N, C-alpha and C positions, 0 to 999 in steps of 0.2 A: 583589510576587512576582518572583522571579529569572527573567530571560528564559530560556525553554526549559524551565521547570519545570512548565508547564501539563500537566494530565493529559487524555488523549484516549481516545475509544472507537475502536479500530482493528480493521478487518477485514484480516487478514494471510493471503495466499494463497500457499502453497508446497507442492509435491508431495513434496519431499525431507524425510522426517521428522527427519533429523539437523539440517539447516539450520533447519527450522521450530522445533524445540525450542530451539535456541540463540537465535534471534531473539526468540521469545516470552519466554524467560527475561529477556533484556535489556530488552524493552519493559515487562514486568510489574515488573521491579526499578525502572524509571523511573516506576512508578505508573500506567501506562496499563492500561486494560481491553481485553483482546485476545480477539477471536474468530477462529478459524482455519477455513480450508477447504483441502482437498487438491487440488481441481480448479477450473478456471474455471467450470464449470457449477454446482458446489456453491456457489461464492462468489456467483454471480449470483442463485441461489435464496435465499441468506441475505440478500443485499442487498434483493431484492424484498420479502421478508418483514419486513425491519427498515429500510426506506428512510431514515427519519429518525434512526436510532440510531447511525450511524457518523459520526465526525468526519474520518476519514482511511482510505483504502484503500492498502495496500502489497501489491503483487502481483509474483510472478515472471512473466517473459515467456513462458517455455516451460512450459505447463501442459497436462495431458491434458484431453480432451473439449471444451475451449474455450481458445484461446490467451489469454495475458495481454492482447495487443492487442485481441482481440475483446471480452474482458471489460470493459476500460476504455472501449471505444467504446460498448458497451451501457449501462454505468453513466453515462457522461457524457451520453448522450441523455436519461436520466431525471433526472439531477441534475448539470448542467454545472458547478456551483460546488464540488462535492465534490472535495477535493484527492486526487490519486493519485500515489504514488511507485511507479515501475516498476523492478524489479531485473532485469538482463539480463547474460548471459555474453558477449554480443557487442553492440556498439553501432555502428550505421550511421546514415546520414542519415535513413532511414525507420523507425528504432526508436521505436515508441510515440509518434508525434507528438501524440496526444491526452493523454498523461500530463503532469502538471505538472513532475515531476522524474524523470530517469532516472539510476540509479546502476549502475555496472559491478560485477558479481560477480567475485570475492568482495568483499563490502562490509565495511568496518570499522564498528564500533559508533559511533565518533566521526562518521564520514561519515553514517551513518543518522540519528543524533541531530540533526546539522546540517540534514539534509534535512527531518526532521519539523518542526523549528522554522521553516524557510523555507516549507514547504508550508502551515503553519498560520498564518502571518503574515497579518493582514487585508490584503486587496487594496485599493489606493487607488481611491477612487470616481471 
Protein backbone atom coordinates (compact mmCIF):
# COMPACT_ATOMS: atom_id res chain seq x y z
CA UNK A 1 0.00 0.00 0.00
CA UNK A 2 1.30 3.47 -0.85
CA UNK A 3 2.18 5.47 2.30
CA UNK A 4 -0.61 7.91 3.09
CA UNK A 5 -3.18 5.99 1.02
CA UNK A 6 -4.94 4.42 4.01
CA UNK A 7 -8.61 5.31 4.37
CA UNK A 8 -9.86 6.55 7.73
CA UNK A 9 -13.11 7.32 9.54
CA UNK A 10 -12.86 11.00 10.42
CA UNK A 11 -15.00 13.28 12.56
CA UNK A 12 -14.45 16.80 11.20
CA UNK A 13 -15.67 19.72 13.31
CA UNK A 14 -16.00 23.15 11.65
CA UNK A 15 -18.68 25.81 12.08
CA UNK A 16 -17.93 27.65 8.81
CA UNK A 17 -19.94 25.83 6.11
CA UNK A 18 -17.71 27.02 3.24
CA UNK A 19 -14.51 25.79 4.88
CA UNK A 20 -16.25 22.59 5.99
CA UNK A 21 -17.48 21.78 2.48
CA UNK A 22 -14.02 22.26 0.93
CA UNK A 23 -12.24 20.12 3.53
CA UNK A 24 -14.91 17.40 3.39
CA UNK A 25 -14.64 17.26 -0.40
CA UNK A 26 -10.85 16.90 -0.13
CA UNK A 27 -11.10 14.18 2.53
CA UNK A 28 -13.76 12.22 0.65
CA UNK A 29 -11.77 12.41 -2.59
CA UNK A 30 -8.96 10.80 -0.61
CA UNK A 31 -11.31 7.93 0.18
CA UNK A 32 -11.94 8.83 3.80
CA UNK A 33 -15.35 8.39 5.40
CA UNK A 34 -16.19 11.76 6.94
CA UNK A 35 -18.80 12.69 9.49
CA UNK A 36 -19.20 16.37 10.35
CA UNK A 37 -20.33 18.50 13.25
CA UNK A 38 -20.99 22.26 13.36
CA UNK A 39 -20.28 22.78 17.05
CA UNK A 40 -18.04 21.34 19.73
CA UNK A 41 -21.09 20.12 21.62
CA UNK A 42 -22.52 18.32 18.58
CA UNK A 43 -19.12 16.73 17.93
CA UNK A 44 -18.83 15.47 21.50
CA UNK A 45 -22.32 13.98 21.35
CA UNK A 46 -21.44 12.20 18.08
CA UNK A 47 -18.19 10.97 19.60
CA UNK A 48 -19.98 9.61 22.68
CA UNK A 49 -22.50 7.79 20.49
CA UNK A 50 -19.82 6.34 18.19
CA UNK A 51 -16.80 6.13 20.46
CA UNK A 52 -15.06 3.29 18.63
CA UNK A 53 -16.03 4.38 15.14
CA UNK A 54 -13.55 7.21 14.51
CA UNK A 55 -9.91 6.83 13.56
CA UNK A 56 -9.19 10.55 13.71
CA UNK A 57 -10.71 13.84 14.88
CA UNK A 58 -10.03 17.07 12.98
CA UNK A 59 -11.40 20.12 14.78
CA UNK A 60 -11.36 23.87 14.47
CA UNK A 61 -10.27 25.59 17.67
CA UNK A 62 -12.91 28.35 17.61
CA UNK A 63 -16.24 26.55 17.86
CA UNK A 64 -19.61 27.58 19.27
CA UNK A 65 -21.08 25.98 22.42
CA UNK A 66 -17.81 24.20 23.28
CA UNK A 67 -14.35 25.30 22.16
CA UNK A 68 -12.09 23.01 20.21
CA UNK A 69 -9.74 22.93 23.21
CA UNK A 70 -12.53 21.74 25.52
CA UNK A 71 -13.74 19.22 22.93
CA UNK A 72 -10.28 17.68 22.57
CA UNK A 73 -9.77 17.60 26.33
CA UNK A 74 -13.05 15.71 26.83
CA UNK A 75 -12.34 13.29 23.98
CA UNK A 76 -8.81 12.57 25.22
CA UNK A 77 -10.16 11.80 28.71
CA UNK A 78 -12.30 9.06 27.18
CA UNK A 79 -9.87 7.89 24.50
CA UNK A 80 -6.31 9.18 25.05
CA UNK A 81 -4.94 7.33 22.02
CA UNK A 82 -7.38 8.77 19.47
CA UNK A 83 -5.37 11.14 17.23
CA UNK A 84 -6.57 14.74 17.03
CA UNK A 85 -5.58 17.43 14.54
CA UNK A 86 -6.48 20.96 15.66
CA UNK A 87 -6.90 23.77 13.13
CA UNK A 88 -6.43 27.29 14.48
CA UNK A 89 -6.28 30.84 13.15
CA UNK A 90 -3.77 31.75 15.85
CA UNK A 91 -1.11 29.59 17.42
CA UNK A 92 0.44 30.40 20.78
CA UNK A 93 2.33 28.37 23.36
CA UNK A 94 -0.93 27.28 24.97
CA UNK A 95 -2.78 26.39 21.75
CA UNK A 96 -4.40 22.99 22.16
CA UNK A 97 -1.66 21.27 24.17
CA UNK A 98 -3.76 18.10 24.22
CA UNK A 99 -4.00 17.91 20.40
CA UNK A 100 -1.52 15.66 18.61
CA UNK A 101 -0.98 18.11 15.75
CA UNK A 102 -1.87 21.81 15.43
CA UNK A 103 -2.11 23.40 11.97
CA UNK A 104 -2.38 27.12 11.26
CA UNK A 105 -5.39 28.23 9.21
CA UNK A 106 -5.74 28.68 6.36
CA UNK A 107 -4.44 25.15 5.88
CA UNK A 108 -3.30 23.75 2.55
CA UNK A 109 -4.57 20.37 1.43
CA UNK A 110 -0.96 19.16 1.23
CA UNK A 111 -0.31 20.16 4.85
CA UNK A 112 -3.55 18.53 5.96
CA UNK A 113 -2.70 15.29 4.15
CA UNK A 114 0.78 15.24 5.72
CA UNK A 115 -0.77 15.82 9.15
CA UNK A 116 -3.23 12.95 8.63
CA UNK A 117 -0.42 10.57 7.66
CA UNK A 118 1.64 11.69 10.67
CA UNK A 119 -1.29 11.48 13.10
CA UNK A 120 -2.22 7.99 11.93
CA UNK A 121 1.33 6.62 12.06
CA UNK A 122 1.52 3.87 14.70
CA UNK A 123 3.24 5.11 17.84
CA UNK A 124 6.42 3.37 18.95
CA UNK A 125 5.81 1.11 21.93
